[in-house]
N, C-alpha and C positions, 0 to 999 in steps of 0.2 A: 368778244364773248367773255374773256376773263374779267373785263371791266364790269360788264353787266351781271356776272355771277358773283361779284363782290358784295358781301353783306353790308359793308360800309356804304357803298354806292346806293344800295336799296334803302338804307336808313336815310341818306341825304335826300333821295327822291321823295320818300314819305314825308320828311320834314318840309320840303318845298310844297308838296300838295297840301299839307296841314296849314301852312302859312297862307296859301291862296284860299283855302277853305274858310279860314278865319276872316280874311279880307272880304270874301264874298258874302259872309254872314253879317259883317259889321257895316259894310258900305252899301249904299243904295244900288240896286241892280236895274239895269235898263230893261223895260218891258220887252218880252220876246217878240211881240207883234210888230215892233218898230225896228228891230235889228235888221240891218241890210238896207234900210231906207235912209239914205244920207240926209235928206231934209228933215225927217222926223227925228233922227238921232241928234242932229245939230240943235233942234228946238229943245229936246230933252236935256242935252248937256247944258244949254244956256239956262234952263230952269233950275238946275242944281248948282250952277256956278256961284250964287250967293252963299251957299253953304260951305263949299270947298275952296272958294277963292282961287288963288294962283295955282293950287294943286289940281284943279279940275282937268286941265289939258294933259298934265302928266299922268293922272289916273286913267284918263281915257286912252292915251297912247299905250300904257301898260296893260290895257284891257281889264282893269279892275272894276269897271262898271258892267262888265259882262263876263265875270270870272269863269263860270262853269261851262261856258260855250267858247272860251278863248282858245286860240291855237296853243298857247303855252300850257294851259291846263290839260288839254287833250294829249299834247306831246308827253307831258309828265305822266299822265295816266297810262299811255301806251308804253313808256319807258319802264314804269313800275311793273306792268303786266309782263313785259319781256324779261325784266330782271327776276321776277318771281319764278318764271319758267326756267331761266338760266340757273338760278340757285337750286331749284328742285331736281332737275334732271340728273346732275352728277351724284346726288345723294341716293337716288333710287337703287343702283346696284349694291352700294355698301349696306343699305338697310336690309335689302333682301338677303344678301350674303350673311349678314350677322344673324338675321332671324332664322335662316335655314341651317347654316353651319358655322357658328361662331368659333373664334380661335380659343382653344382650351389651354394650350401650353404657353403661358406667358412667363417671362423671366422674373427674377427677383426685383429688378428695377421697377417693374410695374407696381409691385406692392409697396416698395419703399417710397414711391412718389404718390401713392393713392391717398386721398384725403382721409379715408377711414381704413385703417388696417390694424390687425392684432396678431400676435404670435402666442401659441400655447404649446406645451409639451405634453405628449401622451405616451403612456407605456404600452398602448395597444399597437398591433401591427398596422402597416399602411392599409392593407385590405380591410381590416376591421374598422379603422377610422373612416375609410371611404364609405363603407356600408352604412355606418351610423349617420354620417353627414348627408349622404344621398337620401336615406330614409327620412331624415328630418325635413329636408327640402321638399321631398315628394309629398309628405303628409300635409304640407302647406301649399300644394298644387304648383310647385315649381317644376320646370323642366330641368333635368340634370344630364350633363354629359361629362364623361371622364376618360382619361387616358393615362397610361403608365409607360414612361420612357426612362425608367429608373427613378423618376420622381412621379408621384401620383398627383395628377391635376384634376380638379373637380370644378365644373362650371355649372351655375344655376341661374335661371331667370324666370320671370313671369311676364305674361302679356308681351310676348316677343314681337308681335306685329303692331304693338302700340305706336312705335315711332312713325308708322305710316300715317297716323292721324295728323302729324304735322304737314305731310304732303297733301293730305285731303284739305287741310285748312288753307294751304297755299292755293290749291286748285279752286277752292270756294272764292277766295279773293280775286283770282284771275277771272272767274266767271262773272263776278260782280262788276269788276272793272270793264270787262268786255261789254257787259250789258249797259253800263253807264256811257261808254263810248258810242256804241251803236244807237242807244236811245237818244243821246244828245245830238247825233248827226241825222238820224232818220226817224226818230220817234214822232208820234202824233201829238200835236199841240192844238189847243183851242183856247186862246187867251180871252175869248168872250164868255166862256163858261165860268162864271164866278159865283160861288156860294158863300154867303156870310153865315155867321153863327146863328142857329135857330131857323134858317131859311131852307126850304126844300125846292128842288127843281126837277122836272121830269128827266129821265135818262135819255141820252142822245143815241 
């Protein structure tokens, strides 16, 4: 689970899928209607042997003449789907927690290491400064939260549920990948239905 939830592993899987996708686009692909027919496959491989020479049998063993239906491509697609789910699930509680009740009282180290931070001196009281700051943020449609534990802390954010969009994006990719896997394994095919540019055929 920890391996699959690693972002680095997900990137490597996507890179492998991209490489296979490029190979499937650049190399001639075996017609789907002869896949599984040993005799027809052998004839087709022999027909492309003059083009690829000694690489022909290697490319066939690697499944690069039938990339998008190969076991390797399907395994990678399944692994990416599982990896996206594994990466998304642990993030959900944190995103919801931050959206509903973010931490307001952070220490000085948080600001010292923040990429953007600034310090100002005011002669007003802490309550007056808080009122001004909160009023400014609220006028710009920010949500504001504050607390006073001897030091006044003010938190402001907008679009607090926006991080969920990333999870929705991951879910969309998962649905697409599942559709590709199911379609590749059980989808309807009709290799005889071929339409060239400018030609029309009746619907089946």
